[in-house]
py3Dmol code that shows the C-alpha trace and the ligand (Angstrom):
import py3Dmol

protein = """\
ATOM      1  CA  MET A   1       0.297  35.110 -14.189  1.00  0.00           C
ATOM      2  CA  PRO A   2      -0.472  31.806 -15.943  1.00  0.00           C
ATOM      3  CA  THR A   3      -2.825  29.742 -13.817  1.00  0.00           C
ATOM      4  CA  ALA A   4      -4.493  26.372 -14.345  1.00  0.00           C
ATOM      5  CA  THR A   5      -6.812  24.139 -12.326  1.00  0.00           C
ATOM      6  CA  ALA A   6      -7.026  20.351 -12.444  1.00  0.00           C
ATOM      7  CA  VAL A   7      -9.287  17.812 -10.773  1.00  0.00           C
ATOM      8  CA  ALA A   8      -8.331  14.211 -10.002  1.00  0.00           C
ATOM      9  CA  HIS A   9     -10.079  11.356  -8.234  1.00  0.00           C
ATOM     10  CA  PRO A  10      -8.236   9.142  -5.758  1.00  0.00           C
ATOM     11  CA  ASN A  11      -7.815   5.458  -6.481  1.00  0.00           C
ATOM     12  CA  ILE A  12      -7.878   2.399  -4.276  1.00  0.00           C
ATOM     13  CA  ALA A  13      -5.482  -0.412  -5.121  1.00  0.00           C
ATOM     14  CA  LEU A  14      -6.985  -3.878  -5.475  1.00  0.00           C
ATOM     15  CA  CYS A  15      -3.467  -5.262  -5.953  1.00  0.00           C
ATOM     16  CA  LYS A  16      -1.173  -3.240  -3.723  1.00  0.00           C
ATOM     17  CA  TYR A  17       1.976  -1.222  -4.228  1.00  0.00           C
ATOM     18  CA  TRP A  18       4.013  -1.700  -1.045  1.00  0.00           C
ATOM     19  CA  GLY A  19       7.796  -1.344  -1.323  1.00  0.00           C
ATOM     20  CA  LYS A  20      10.242   0.554  -3.509  1.00  0.00           C
ATOM     21  CA  ARG A  21      12.902  -0.819  -5.792  1.00  0.00           C
ATOM     22  CA  ASP A  22      14.416   2.687  -6.071  1.00  0.00           C
ATOM     23  CA  ARG A  23      13.653   5.268  -3.429  1.00  0.00           C
ATOM     24  CA  ALA A  24      15.096   8.329  -5.180  1.00  0.00           C
ATOM     25  CA  LEU A  25      13.081   7.700  -8.356  1.00  0.00           C
ATOM     26  CA  ASN A  26      10.141   6.216  -6.440  1.00  0.00           C
ATOM     27  CA  LEU A  27      10.053   2.977  -8.414  1.00  0.00           C
ATOM     28  CA  PRO A  28       7.840   0.196  -7.043  1.00  0.00           C
ATOM     29  CA  ALA A  29       8.873  -3.269  -5.882  1.00  0.00           C
ATOM     30  CA  THR A  30       5.475  -4.645  -6.951  1.00  0.00           C
ATOM     31  CA  PRO A  31       3.134  -4.000  -9.872  1.00  0.00           C
ATOM     32  CA  SER A  32      -0.309  -2.771  -8.809  1.00  0.00           C
ATOM     33  CA  LEU A  33      -3.873  -2.473 -10.094  1.00  0.00           C
ATOM     34  CA  SER A  34      -6.491   0.026  -8.957  1.00  0.00           C
ATOM     35  CA  LEU A  35      -9.924   1.543  -9.352  1.00  0.00           C
ATOM     36  CA  THR A  36     -10.262   5.345  -9.613  1.00  0.00           C
ATOM     37  CA  LEU A  37     -13.214   6.539  -7.551  1.00  0.00           C
ATOM     38  CA  ALA A  38     -15.750   9.378  -7.633  1.00  0.00           C
ATOM     39  CA  PRO A  39     -17.170  11.552  -6.171  1.00  0.00           C
ATOM     40  CA  TYR A  40     -14.054  11.948  -3.990  1.00  0.00           C
ATOM     41  CA  ALA A  41     -11.754  14.434  -5.707  1.00  0.00           C
ATOM     42  CA  THR A  42      -8.865  16.818  -5.248  1.00  0.00           C
ATOM     43  CA  ARG A  43      -9.068  20.203  -6.989  1.00  0.00           C
ATOM     44  CA  THR A  44      -5.736  21.983  -7.415  1.00  0.00           C
ATOM     45  CA  THR A  45      -4.873  25.381  -8.862  1.00  0.00           C
ATOM     46  CA  VAL A  46      -1.286  26.268  -9.753  1.00  0.00           C
ATOM     47  CA  THR A  47      -0.097  29.800 -10.519  1.00  0.00           C
ATOM     48  CA  TRP A  48       3.171  29.609 -12.408  1.00  0.00           C
ATOM     49  CA  GLY A  49       4.969  32.818 -11.345  1.00  0.00           C
ATOM     50  CA  ALA A  50       4.623  34.514  -7.936  1.00  0.00           C
ATOM     51  CA  ASP A  51       6.721  36.326  -5.318  1.00  0.00           C
ATOM     52  CA  ALA A  52       7.462  33.138  -3.408  1.00  0.00           C
ATOM     53  CA  ASP A  53       6.486  29.467  -3.293  1.00  0.00           C
ATOM     54  CA  GLU A  54       3.331  28.979  -1.273  1.00  0.00           C
ATOM     55  CA  ALA A  55       1.084  25.946  -0.875  1.00  0.00           C
ATOM     56  CA  ARG A  56      -2.344  26.121   0.692  1.00  0.00           C
ATOM     57  CA  LEU A  57      -3.925  22.722   1.397  1.00  0.00           C
ATOM     58  CA  ASN A  58      -7.549  22.565   2.502  1.00  0.00           C
ATOM     59  CA  GLY A  59      -7.373  26.188   3.594  1.00  0.00           C
ATOM     60  CA  ARG A  60      -4.141  26.132   5.619  1.00  0.00           C
ATOM     61  CA  ILE A  61      -0.562  26.892   4.625  1.00  0.00           C
ATOM     62  CA  ALA A  62       1.400  23.660   4.118  1.00  0.00           C
ATOM     63  CA  ASP A  63       4.204  23.080   6.641  1.00  0.00           C
ATOM     64  CA  GLY A  64       7.893  22.285   5.946  1.00  0.00           C
ATOM     65  CA  LYS A  65       7.860  18.629   4.907  1.00  0.00           C
ATOM     66  CA  GLU A  66       4.534  18.783   3.081  1.00  0.00           C
ATOM     67  CA  ALA A  67       5.521  21.946   1.210  1.00  0.00           C
ATOM     68  CA  ARG A  68       8.945  20.532   0.286  1.00  0.00           C
ATOM     69  CA  ARG A  69       7.310  17.460  -1.224  1.00  0.00           C
ATOM     70  CA  ILE A  70       5.040  19.611  -3.409  1.00  0.00           C
ATOM     71  CA  PHE A  71       7.701  22.022  -4.596  1.00  0.00           C
ATOM     72  CA  ALA A  72      10.247  19.252  -5.175  1.00  0.00           C
ATOM     73  CA  ASN A  73       7.684  17.769  -7.559  1.00  0.00           C
ATOM     74  CA  LEU A  74       7.333  21.099  -9.389  1.00  0.00           C
ATOM     75  CA  ASP A  75      11.161  21.296  -9.600  1.00  0.00           C
ATOM     76  CA  LEU A  76      11.045  18.036 -11.561  1.00  0.00           C
ATOM     77  CA  LEU A  77       8.710  19.663 -14.086  1.00  0.00           C
ATOM     78  CA  ASP A  78      11.152  22.548 -14.487  1.00  0.00           C
ATOM     79  CA  PRO A  79      14.328  23.030 -12.426  1.00  0.00           C
ATOM     80  CA  HIS A  80      14.347  26.720 -13.504  1.00  0.00           C
ATOM     81  CA  ARG A  81      10.681  27.327 -12.721  1.00  0.00           C
ATOM     82  CA  PRO A  82       9.508  30.593 -11.178  1.00  0.00           C
ATOM     83  CA  PRO A  83       8.062  30.622  -7.628  1.00  0.00           C
ATOM     84  CA  CYS A  84       4.559  29.104  -7.687  1.00  0.00           C
ATOM     85  CA  VAL A  85       1.365  29.264  -5.676  1.00  0.00           C
ATOM     86  CA  VAL A  86      -0.488  25.963  -5.202  1.00  0.00           C
ATOM     87  CA  THR A  87      -4.007  25.878  -3.782  1.00  0.00           C
ATOM     88  CA  SER A  88      -5.518  22.464  -3.256  1.00  0.00           C
ATOM     89  CA  ALA A  89      -8.621  21.093  -1.567  1.00  0.00           C
ATOM     90  CA  ASN A  90     -10.052  17.619  -1.088  1.00  0.00           C
ATOM     91  CA  ASN A  91     -13.757  16.917  -0.753  1.00  0.00           C
ATOM     92  CA  PHE A  92     -12.872  14.013   1.602  1.00  0.00           C
ATOM     93  CA  PRO A  93     -10.699  13.474   4.741  1.00  0.00           C
ATOM     94  CA  THR A  94      -6.972  13.897   4.090  1.00  0.00           C
ATOM     95  CA  ALA A  95      -4.364  11.308   5.127  1.00  0.00           C
ATOM     96  CA  ALA A  96      -6.725   8.730   6.608  1.00  0.00           C
ATOM     97  CA  GLY A  97      -5.849   5.833   4.340  1.00  0.00           C
ATOM     98  CA  LEU A  98      -8.254   7.221   1.758  1.00  0.00           C
ATOM     99  CA  ALA A  99      -5.526   7.725  -0.815  1.00  0.00           C
ATOM    100  CA  SER A 100      -5.440  11.524  -0.783  1.00  0.00           C
ATOM    101  CA  SER A 101      -1.866  11.586  -2.082  1.00  0.00           C
ATOM    102  CA  SER A 102      -3.005   9.696  -5.197  1.00  0.00           C
ATOM    103  CA  SER A 103      -5.449  12.375  -6.306  1.00  0.00           C
ATOM    104  CA  GLY A 104      -3.256  15.141  -4.861  1.00  0.00           C
ATOM    105  CA  PHE A 105      -0.166  14.573  -6.980  1.00  0.00           C
ATOM    106  CA  ALA A 106      -2.175  13.647 -10.078  1.00  0.00           C
ATOM    107  CA  ALA A 107      -4.025  16.992  -9.895  1.00  0.00           C
ATOM    108  CA  LEU A 108      -0.813  18.881  -9.038  1.00  0.00           C
ATOM    109  CA  VAL A 109       1.163  17.571 -12.004  1.00  0.00           C
ATOM    110  CA  LEU A 110      -1.707  18.130 -14.417  1.00  0.00           C
ATOM    111  CA  ALA A 111      -2.383  21.701 -13.205  1.00  0.00           C
ATOM    112  CA  ALA A 112       1.317  22.629 -13.119  1.00  0.00           C
ATOM    113  CA  ASN A 113       1.880  21.232 -16.603  1.00  0.00           C
ATOM    114  CA  ALA A 114      -1.016  23.298 -17.966  1.00  0.00           C
ATOM    115  CA  ALA A 115      -0.037  26.459 -16.055  1.00  0.00           C
ATOM    116  CA  SER A 116       3.556  26.260 -17.281  1.00  0.00           C
ATOM    117  CA  GLY A 117       2.389  25.960 -20.885  1.00  0.00           C
ATOM    118  CA  ALA A 118       4.368  22.743 -21.436  1.00  0.00           C
ATOM    119  CA  SER A 119       3.020  19.962 -23.600  1.00  0.00           C
ATOM    120  CA  ARG A 120       3.774  16.541 -22.200  1.00  0.00           C
ATOM    121  CA  THR A 121       2.392  13.133 -23.068  1.00  0.00           C
ATOM    122  CA  ILE A 122       0.147  11.385 -20.542  1.00  0.00           C
ATOM    123  CA  GLU A 123       3.009   8.905 -19.943  1.00  0.00           C
ATOM    124  CA  GLU A 124       5.398  11.741 -19.081  1.00  0.00           C
ATOM    125  CA  LEU A 125       2.804  13.209 -16.718  1.00  0.00           C
ATOM    126  CA  ALA A 126       2.274   9.799 -15.134  1.00  0.00           C
ATOM    127  CA  VAL A 127       6.021   9.480 -14.485  1.00  0.00           C
ATOM    128  CA  LEU A 128       6.039  12.913 -12.815  1.00  0.00           C
ATOM    129  CA  ALA A 129       2.995  11.995 -10.709  1.00  0.00           C
ATOM    130  CA  ARG A 130       4.783   8.770  -9.662  1.00  0.00           C
ATOM    131  CA  ARG A 131       7.751  10.824  -8.428  1.00  0.00           C
ATOM    132  CA  GLY A 132       5.343  12.809  -6.200  1.00  0.00           C
ATOM    133  CA  SER A 133       3.536   9.754  -4.804  1.00  0.00           C
ATOM    134  CA  GLY A 134       3.529   6.315  -6.366  1.00  0.00           C
ATOM    135  CA  SER A 135      -0.207   5.729  -6.255  1.00  0.00           C
ATOM    136  CA  ALA A 136      -0.789   9.078  -8.038  1.00  0.00           C
ATOM    137  CA  THR A 137       0.482   7.611 -11.289  1.00  0.00           C
ATOM    138  CA  ARG A 138      -2.706   5.492 -11.434  1.00  0.00           C
ATOM    139  CA  SER A 139      -5.068   8.417 -10.650  1.00  0.00           C
ATOM    140  CA  LEU A 140      -4.416  10.154 -13.971  1.00  0.00           C
ATOM    141  CA  PHE A 141      -6.563   7.441 -15.520  1.00  0.00           C
ATOM    142  CA  GLY A 142     -10.248   6.860 -15.040  1.00  0.00           C
ATOM    143  CA  GLY A 143     -11.738   3.521 -14.020  1.00  0.00           C
ATOM    144  CA  TRP A 144      -9.385   0.555 -13.859  1.00  0.00           C
ATOM    145  CA  ALA A 145      -5.664   1.260 -14.084  1.00  0.00           C
ATOM    146  CA  GLU A 146      -2.419  -0.604 -13.648  1.00  0.00           C
ATOM    147  CA  TRP A 147       1.058   0.452 -12.673  1.00  0.00           C
ATOM    148  CA  PRO A 148       3.600  -2.014 -14.065  1.00  0.00           C
ATOM    149  CA  MET A 149       6.969  -2.048 -12.304  1.00  0.00           C
ATOM    150  CA  GLY A 150       8.839  -1.194 -15.489  1.00  0.00           C
ATOM    151  CA  ALA A 151      12.309  -2.451 -16.347  1.00  0.00           C
ATOM    152  CA  ARG A 152      14.305   0.699 -17.114  1.00  0.00           C
ATOM    153  CA  ALA A 153      16.756   2.044 -14.538  1.00  0.00           C
ATOM    154  CA  ASP A 154      15.556   5.632 -15.145  1.00  0.00           C
ATOM    155  CA  GLY A 155      11.932   4.651 -14.453  1.00  0.00           C
ATOM    156  CA  ALA A 156      10.605   6.057 -17.754  1.00  0.00           C
ATOM    157  CA  ASP A 157       8.525   2.882 -18.268  1.00  0.00           C
ATOM    158  CA  SER A 158       7.162   2.713 -14.713  1.00  0.00           C
ATOM    159  CA  HIS A 159       3.904   4.645 -14.753  1.00  0.00           C
ATOM    160  CA  GLY A 160       0.158   4.180 -14.680  1.00  0.00           C
ATOM    161  CA  VAL A 161      -1.555   2.707 -17.735  1.00  0.00           C
ATOM    162  CA  PRO A 162      -5.283   2.437 -18.426  1.00  0.00           C
ATOM    163  CA  LEU A 163      -6.872  -1.011 -18.169  1.00  0.00           C
ATOM    164  CA  ALA A 164     -10.597  -0.277 -18.658  1.00  0.00           C
ATOM    165  CA  PRO A 165     -12.654   2.947 -18.461  1.00  0.00           C
ATOM    166  CA  ALA A 166     -15.030   3.823 -15.622  1.00  0.00           C
ATOM    167  CA  ASP A 167     -18.108   2.653 -17.573  1.00  0.00           C
ATOM    168  CA  HIS A 168     -16.606  -0.794 -18.237  1.00  0.00           C
ATOM    169  CA  TRP A 169     -18.230  -2.255 -15.136  1.00  0.00           C
ATOM    170  CA  ASP A 170     -20.918  -0.970 -12.769  1.00  0.00           C
ATOM    171  CA  VAL A 171     -19.417  -1.686  -9.365  1.00  0.00           C
ATOM    172  CA  ARG A 172     -19.352   0.209  -6.072  1.00  0.00           C
ATOM    173  CA  MET A 173     -16.693   0.748  -3.447  1.00  0.00           C
ATOM    174  CA  LEU A 174     -18.085   1.547  -0.004  1.00  0.00           C
ATOM    175  CA  VAL A 175     -15.747   2.893   2.651  1.00  0.00           C
ATOM    176  CA  ALA A 176     -16.334   1.931   6.268  1.00  0.00           C
ATOM    177  CA  VAL A 177     -14.823   5.001   7.946  1.00  0.00           C
ATOM    178  CA  LEU A 178     -13.505   3.915  11.337  1.00  0.00           C
ATOM    179  CA  GLN A 179     -11.250   6.873  12.041  1.00  0.00           C
ATOM    180  CA  ALA A 180     -11.212   9.963   9.834  1.00  0.00           C
ATOM    181  CA  GLY A 181      -8.239  11.669  11.531  1.00  0.00           C
ATOM    182  CA  PRO A 182      -4.710  11.709  10.105  1.00  0.00           C
ATOM    183  CA  LYS A 183      -2.886   8.376  10.240  1.00  0.00           C
ATOM    184  CA  GLY A 184       0.107   7.599  12.461  1.00  0.00           C
ATOM    185  CA  THR A 185       2.683   6.287   9.981  1.00  0.00           C
ATOM    186  CA  SER A 186       2.737   7.544   6.389  1.00  0.00           C
ATOM    187  CA  SER A 187       2.615   4.950   3.600  1.00  0.00           C
ATOM    188  CA  THR A 188       6.103   6.005   2.520  1.00  0.00           C
ATOM    189  CA  ASP A 189       7.554   5.405   6.004  1.00  0.00           C
ATOM    190  CA  GLY A 190       5.495   2.236   6.489  1.00  0.00           C
ATOM    191  CA  MET A 191       6.652   0.596   3.294  1.00  0.00           C
ATOM    192  CA  VAL A 192      10.302   1.544   3.816  1.00  0.00           C
ATOM    193  CA  HIS A 193      10.176   0.136   7.362  1.00  0.00           C
ATOM    194  CA  THR A 194       8.580  -3.094   6.064  1.00  0.00           C
ATOM    195  CA  GLN A 195      11.187  -3.392   3.342  1.00  0.00           C
ATOM    196  CA  GLU A 196      14.052  -2.851   5.801  1.00  0.00           C
ATOM    197  CA  THR A 197      12.895  -5.089   8.649  1.00  0.00           C
ATOM    198  CA  SER A 198      10.250  -7.655   7.614  1.00  0.00           C
ATOM    199  CA  PRO A 199      11.395 -11.201   6.798  1.00  0.00           C
ATOM    200  CA  TYR A 200       8.098 -11.604   4.905  1.00  0.00           C
ATOM    201  CA  TYR A 201       8.856  -8.734   2.533  1.00  0.00           C
ATOM    202  CA  PRO A 202      10.747 -10.802  -0.108  1.00  0.00           C
ATOM    203  CA  VAL A 203       7.862 -13.287  -0.253  1.00  0.00           C
ATOM    204  CA  TRP A 204       5.381 -10.438  -0.620  1.00  0.00           C
ATOM    205  CA  THR A 205       7.221  -8.925  -3.618  1.00  0.00           C
ATOM    206  CA  GLU A 206       7.768 -12.359  -5.184  1.00  0.00           C
ATOM    207  CA  GLN A 207       4.099 -13.347  -5.302  1.00  0.00           C
ATOM    208  CA  ALA A 208       2.552  -9.914  -6.036  1.00  0.00           C
ATOM    209  CA  PRO A 209       3.004  -9.953  -9.862  1.00  0.00           C
ATOM    210  CA  ALA A 210       0.870 -13.119 -10.231  1.00  0.00           C
ATOM    211  CA  ASP A 211      -1.985 -11.356  -8.417  1.00  0.00           C
ATOM    212  CA  VAL A 212      -1.993  -8.540 -10.966  1.00  0.00           C
ATOM    213  CA  VAL A 213      -2.191 -11.013 -13.864  1.00  0.00           C
ATOM    214  CA  GLU A 214      -5.182 -12.689 -12.237  1.00  0.00           C
ATOM    215  CA  ALA A 215      -6.887  -9.415 -11.284  1.00  0.00           C
ATOM    216  CA  ARG A 216      -6.456  -7.954 -14.777  1.00  0.00           C
ATOM    217  CA  ALA A 217      -8.174 -10.979 -16.343  1.00  0.00           C
ATOM    218  CA  ALA A 218     -10.981 -10.798 -13.761  1.00  0.00           C
ATOM    219  CA  VAL A 219     -11.580  -7.097 -14.471  1.00  0.00           C
ATOM    220  CA  LEU A 220     -11.642  -7.651 -18.224  1.00  0.00           C
ATOM    221  CA  ARG A 221     -14.223 -10.454 -17.969  1.00  0.00           C
ATOM    222  CA  ARG A 222     -16.131  -8.647 -15.181  1.00  0.00           C
ATOM    223  CA  ASP A 223     -15.767 -11.542 -12.764  1.00  0.00           C
ATOM    224  CA  ILE A 224     -16.313  -9.974  -9.353  1.00  0.00           C
ATOM    225  CA  GLU A 225     -15.838 -13.208  -7.399  1.00  0.00           C
ATOM    226  CA  ALA A 226     -12.415 -13.813  -8.915  1.00  0.00           C
ATOM    227  CA  LEU A 227     -11.436 -10.160  -8.524  1.00  0.00           C
ATOM    228  CA  GLY A 228     -12.669 -10.093  -4.919  1.00  0.00           C
ATOM    229  CA  ALA A 229     -10.594 -13.146  -4.016  1.00  0.00           C
ATOM    230  CA  VAL A 230      -7.373 -11.625  -5.410  1.00  0.00           C
ATOM    231  CA  MET A 231      -8.163  -8.272  -3.856  1.00  0.00           C
ATOM    232  CA  GLU A 232      -8.533  -9.697  -0.344  1.00  0.00           C
ATOM    233  CA  ARG A 233      -5.444 -11.848  -0.747  1.00  0.00           C
ATOM    234  CA  SER A 234      -3.317  -8.912  -1.916  1.00  0.00           C
ATOM    235  CA  ALA A 235      -4.462  -6.712   0.960  1.00  0.00           C
ATOM    236  CA  MET A 236      -3.900  -9.393   3.597  1.00  0.00           C
ATOM    237  CA  ARG A 237      -0.470 -10.334   2.249  1.00  0.00           C
ATOM    238  CA  MET A 238       0.586  -6.688   2.216  1.00  0.00           C
ATOM    239  CA  HIS A 239      -0.596  -6.295   5.814  1.00  0.00           C
ATOM    240  CA  ALA A 240       1.095  -9.589   6.765  1.00  0.00           C
ATOM    241  CA  SER A 241       4.400  -8.194   5.480  1.00  0.00           C
ATOM    242  CA  MET A 242       4.079  -5.178   7.775  1.00  0.00           C
ATOM    243  CA  LEU A 243       2.806  -7.173  10.773  1.00  0.00           C
ATOM    244  CA  ALA A 244       6.094  -9.078  10.536  1.00  0.00           C
ATOM    245  CA  ALA A 245       8.214  -5.886  10.511  1.00  0.00           C
ATOM    246  CA  ASP A 246      10.403  -5.025  13.508  1.00  0.00           C
ATOM    247  CA  PRO A 247       8.841  -3.320  15.397  1.00  0.00           C
ATOM    248  CA  PRO A 248       5.550  -4.575  13.920  1.00  0.00           C
ATOM    249  CA  LEU A 249       3.435  -2.155  11.964  1.00  0.00           C
ATOM    250  CA  CYS A 250      -0.333  -2.462  12.231  1.00  0.00           C
ATOM    251  CA  TYR A 251      -2.723   0.101  10.737  1.00  0.00           C
ATOM    252  CA  TRP A 252      -5.825  -1.747  11.921  1.00  0.00           C
ATOM    253  CA  ARG A 253      -8.082  -0.864  14.825  1.00  0.00           C
ATOM    254  CA  ALA A 254     -10.597  -3.185  16.473  1.00  0.00           C
ATOM    255  CA  GLY A 255     -13.267  -1.730  14.190  1.00  0.00           C
ATOM    256  CA  THR A 256     -11.247  -2.745  11.124  1.00  0.00           C
ATOM    257  CA  LEU A 257     -11.678  -6.432  11.913  1.00  0.00           C
ATOM    258  CA  ALA A 258     -15.319  -5.911  12.864  1.00  0.00           C
ATOM    259  CA  ALA A 259     -15.909  -4.485   9.372  1.00  0.00           C
ATOM    260  CA  VAL A 260     -13.994  -7.354   7.751  1.00  0.00           C
ATOM    261  CA  ASP A 261     -16.145  -9.822   9.712  1.00  0.00           C
ATOM    262  CA  ALA A 262     -19.299  -8.016   8.588  1.00  0.00           C
ATOM    263  CA  VAL A 263     -18.195  -8.374   4.955  1.00  0.00           C
ATOM    264  CA  LYS A 264     -17.472 -12.067   5.412  1.00  0.00           C
ATOM    265  CA  ALA A 265     -20.842 -12.643   7.112  1.00  0.00           C
ATOM    266  CA  LEU A 266     -22.599 -10.849   4.274  1.00  0.00           C
ATOM    267  CA  ARG A 267     -20.852 -13.054   1.747  1.00  0.00           C
ATOM    268  CA  ALA A 268     -21.757 -16.176   3.699  1.00  0.00           C
ATOM    269  CA  SER A 269     -25.384 -15.065   3.514  1.00  0.00           C
ATOM    270  CA  GLY A 270     -25.209 -14.811  -0.294  1.00  0.00           C
ATOM    271  CA  THR A 271     -24.385 -11.145  -1.037  1.00  0.00           C
ATOM    272  CA  GLY A 272     -21.125 -10.616  -2.935  1.00  0.00           C
ATOM    273  CA  ALA A 273     -18.822  -8.190  -1.091  1.00  0.00           C
ATOM    274  CA  TRP A 274     -15.032  -8.103  -0.750  1.00  0.00           C
ATOM    275  CA  TYR A 275     -12.725  -5.974   1.438  1.00  0.00           C
ATOM    276  CA  THR A 276      -9.401  -4.205   1.180  1.00  0.00           C
ATOM    277  CA  MET A 277      -7.418  -2.020   3.597  1.00  0.00           C
ATOM    278  CA  ASP A 278      -4.568   0.421   3.024  1.00  0.00           C
ATOM    279  CA  ALA A 279      -2.238   2.393   5.284  1.00  0.00           C
ATOM    280  CA  GLY A 280      -5.030   3.222   7.713  1.00  0.00           C
ATOM    281  CA  PRO A 281      -7.858   1.563   9.649  1.00  0.00           C
ATOM    282  CA  ASN A 282     -10.677   2.099   7.134  1.00  0.00           C
ATOM    283  CA  VAL A 283     -12.142  -0.827   5.228  1.00  0.00           C
ATOM    284  CA  LYS A 284     -13.109  -0.452   1.569  1.00  0.00           C
ATOM    285  CA  VAL A 285     -15.694  -2.878   0.252  1.00  0.00           C
ATOM    286  CA  LEU A 286     -16.174  -3.805  -3.409  1.00  0.00           C
ATOM    287  CA  CYS A 287     -19.570  -5.001  -4.625  1.00  0.00           C
ATOM    288  CA  ALA A 288     -21.858  -5.041  -7.656  1.00  0.00           C
ATOM    289  CA  ALA A 289     -23.950  -1.856  -7.998  1.00  0.00           C
ATOM    290  CA  ALA A 290     -27.087  -3.911  -7.332  1.00  0.00           C
ATOM    291  CA  ASP A 291     -25.771  -4.956  -3.901  1.00  0.00           C
ATOM    292  CA  GLU A 292     -24.895  -1.454  -2.709  1.00  0.00           C
ATOM    293  CA  GLU A 293     -27.783  -1.109  -0.244  1.00  0.00           C
ATOM    294  CA  ALA A 294     -27.232  -4.511   1.375  1.00  0.00           C
ATOM    295  CA  VAL A 295     -23.513  -3.794   1.786  1.00  0.00           C
ATOM    296  CA  HIS A 296     -24.239  -0.340   3.141  1.00  0.00           C
ATOM    297  CA  ALA A 297     -26.590  -1.712   5.802  1.00  0.00           C
ATOM    298  CA  ALA A 298     -24.100  -4.374   6.889  1.00  0.00           C
ATOM    299  CA  ILE A 299     -21.094  -2.092   7.313  1.00  0.00           C
ATOM    300  CA  ALA A 300     -23.034   0.925   8.647  1.00  0.00           C
ATOM    301  CA  ALA A 301     -23.768  -1.213  11.699  1.00  0.00           C
ATOM    302  CA  VAL A 302     -20.050  -1.446  12.543  1.00  0.00           C
ATOM    303  CA  SER A 303     -18.553   1.881  11.413  1.00  0.00           C
ATOM    304  CA  GLU A 304     -18.689   5.589  12.222  1.00  0.00           C
ATOM    305  CA  ARG A 305     -19.751   6.521   8.720  1.00  0.00           C
ATOM    306  CA  VAL A 306     -20.022   4.929   5.296  1.00  0.00           C
ATOM    307  CA  GLU A 307     -18.943   6.637   2.082  1.00  0.00           C
ATOM    308  CA  ARG A 308     -20.316   5.457  -1.248  1.00  0.00           C
ATOM    309  CA  LEU A 309     -17.949   5.562  -4.210  1.00  0.00           C
ATOM    310  CA  ALA A 310     -18.235   4.473  -7.826  1.00  0.00           C
ATOM    311  CA  PRO A 311     -15.795   4.305 -10.754  1.00  0.00           C
ATOM    312  CA  GLY A 312     -14.630   7.818 -11.665  1.00  0.00           C
ATOM    313  CA  GLY A 313     -13.200   9.396 -14.807  1.00  0.00           C
ATOM    314  CA  PRO A 314      -9.645  10.452 -15.606  1.00  0.00           C
ATOM    315  CA  ALA A 315      -7.897  13.485 -14.098  1.00  0.00           C
ATOM    316  CA  ARG A 316      -8.713  16.602 -16.132  1.00  0.00           C
ATOM    317  CA  VAL A 317      -7.779  20.246 -16.554  1.00  0.00           C
ATOM    318  CA  GLU A 318     -10.757  22.532 -15.901  1.00  0.00           C
TER     319      GLU A 318
END
"""
ligand_1 = """\
18
DP6
C -1.239 1.033 0.767
O 1.533 6.043 -3.061
O 1.132 6.850 -0.698
O -2.181 2.757 -0.585
O 4.899 6.500 -3.245
O 5.652 6.680 -0.888
O 3.951 8.294 -1.778
P 4.520 6.890 -1.843
O 3.368 5.909 -1.329
P 1.805 5.896 -1.618
O 1.485 4.398 -1.144
C 0.259 3.788 -1.349
C 0.205 2.505 -0.582
C -1.132 1.817 -0.553
C -1.275 0.805 -1.681
C -1.511 1.356 -3.076
O -2.115 2.427 -3.231
O -1.119 0.662 -4.027
"""
view = py3Dmol.view(width=600, height=400)
view.addModel(protein, "pdb")
view.setStyle({"model": 0}, {"cartoon": {"style": "trace"}})
view.addModel(ligand_1, "xyz")
view.setStyle({"model": 1}, {"stick": {}})
view.zoomTo()
view.show()
């Protein structure tokens, strides 16, 4: 049976995607900008043709909802596809706000495309990855990527695009791991709840595009202070929109704010470091490569574990 394996790195958004302008097509209500990060990676093998659909994630058989999401994505590649076997493993904790769905669907789409023998453009693959999980559309690209909202009703122009390759800028992203277990509310549910109940949501979507314009310029001129300022603002405004939901949604734990305070104290003492948080309690800290050790020492003091990440390459078929 035709089989192919693909590897993709997760990405962390510096300007966040939070909200959907079309749920069925998974079109975003905000543009976003991200950094793809190594050595974290998802490795996925797809066998195109089997007795029955089966998905094995990190060694266990995927349950109903998880499996449906995977096979629904393969149905988009080919509605008449044969049953498939998907085997996928992450070298990092799944579903802890560490963007595992971003690398997961990027690797899935790439492996399935290769196994099926189809030839699609990278844009077509990025649209398919978006349908699986929005953030995955950015993980097909290495380094710095953007996901413009797009204008078309069918979503064909809403997909990840490269901004600058991994070697454009020698930065680090350190993750203060505060809780490695699975998160309580999925990003999909969290953003839909925010959209439906938060009075701050319209303001969030209104101001988000300007952040991407500013962040893009900062990345291109390698201005980490400017990028850090936009990055923190985008994260806090996204979290503000969910704090104002009804009932309120808060992914933070006490340790989250302790890590944020540690980053701010470090900056006050002259070391450049900037934070962001996603749909989980962990804090991700951006800094210049030269400041990695200082940042590590500061956040290690307030977290369970610290992961060191650096710009990673594009998703690839092995
Ligand atoms: C906070 O891409 O997981 O990480 O499209 O519903 O699968 P779905 O959502 P997902 O949301 C990511 C949200 C975020 C911000 C970001 O990555 O831009």
